[in-house]
C-alpha angles and dihedrals in degrees: 000000000000111000119219116247118235111277134200116253114279128218114270089237093058125114131229118201119203120200114184114193137184116178093332096124090129091060108029095084090064090049093051092044090054089053093049090050094058118128088223109042121219120237094223135026114193116193112193112195106199096207097294118190095199131072096289092121093050091048091054095045089063087075120078098182107137091218091065114098117190118204120182120192137170112276104279105149137265096290093054091047092051091048090051088054092050091049090053096044114110103178133088093237119055129187137171131221122190111233092237096049135069139212128229112242098262098049098104095040093049096046092044090051093053095051093043090054094054118040092187093063117102096190147355131209136189141206119266142184129230120223132193114246111235097021102042090223110163110231102196144279119300093221089068084077093054107066088151090071089069095060105115092200090066098042142061130186118273120217094248107013146059094269144325132225106222117252096249092050104038098099095041094047095049102038090062095054113120087239111023110233098237105131105141096199090070099039132093122192136201101237096205090063097046098040094125096037119104140166116267108244091195089070111087089198132356095055088123092056091046092050095047093049090050090055092047087065092058106061148326122325125215126194137183131204090219114116105236104159142042117219117203123227113203145147097291091058091047093059095057115114110238091210090057093046092057090050091049090052090051091050091050091054094045090053089062094063097098090053100046091076087075092065138061091230100087094123093055091046094050093048089051091049090054090051091049090054090051093047092048093047092050092047092050093049093048091057092047101263094124099157092048090049092051091049090052090050091050091051089053091070090061090062116092105237148099111341090200092055090050092051092048091047092051090051091053090051091050091051091048091050093047093047091048093051092050091050089049091051092048091049091051092049093049092051 
């Protein structure tokens, strides 16, 4: 692995960008170009090549910018690559960009401005759009999936942003969102507040959600409705098993259990954990893993949380099972 050379101290207001990549040589040039086009330039750009077997190295060597630091490691997974980037980061503000995505030109400046204006904030995140690789078709705004962020009872205006979730409520307010806002490519963190926080390498997927929720326990969280990034949809995403994704999200939430005792948001966390069990059980059943789904449902009853939510979830599972059996009977009859 390439070791970083000693560097002079950097201003506390500077920004480190971390770009983990595994076999994304065909995309990473667009990601780097979007960083170099920022209206506020980062002090450090750390590219972590997680043992790629494609032309990632060649794509990166086309750039001669002295701020760009290339680290190559044996293939160890996304969490390990992100941790390597964090270990190499030297600036007070740290942000991540996926190697297949791209920022709009004002991303760094806008995020930096929000964190600079509020020293109690641990992170800030923005809206983004997805686009279809190959056609460029825009698939919608991410904030359409976060109706909870529009609840005025949970939010108050931030000095320089759309709204802020108060420090004591950040984790509880965000963990209950239907889709937890934990997309690293639109988040910037204050490194001094997350110094001991790292990605969990035991999580095959969901390490990003786990990491973001850990940081939400550590300070205030700011968000903006402004679309500041474009997230690519392509063939690798399309091959992911939805049943597995729901289980990975459940695992990411369960891994937080030892840390939740530090917060006052245990009720919100437990309710979300019940919901994650229901979602995972439903997803498993829908892809034909009935026994696994039933085990996940059984485990749900061991989680302290809303009894009503558990009953409703069990009813949904029963309906899904019944519907599936009827469809199976009809298919058999038609054959």
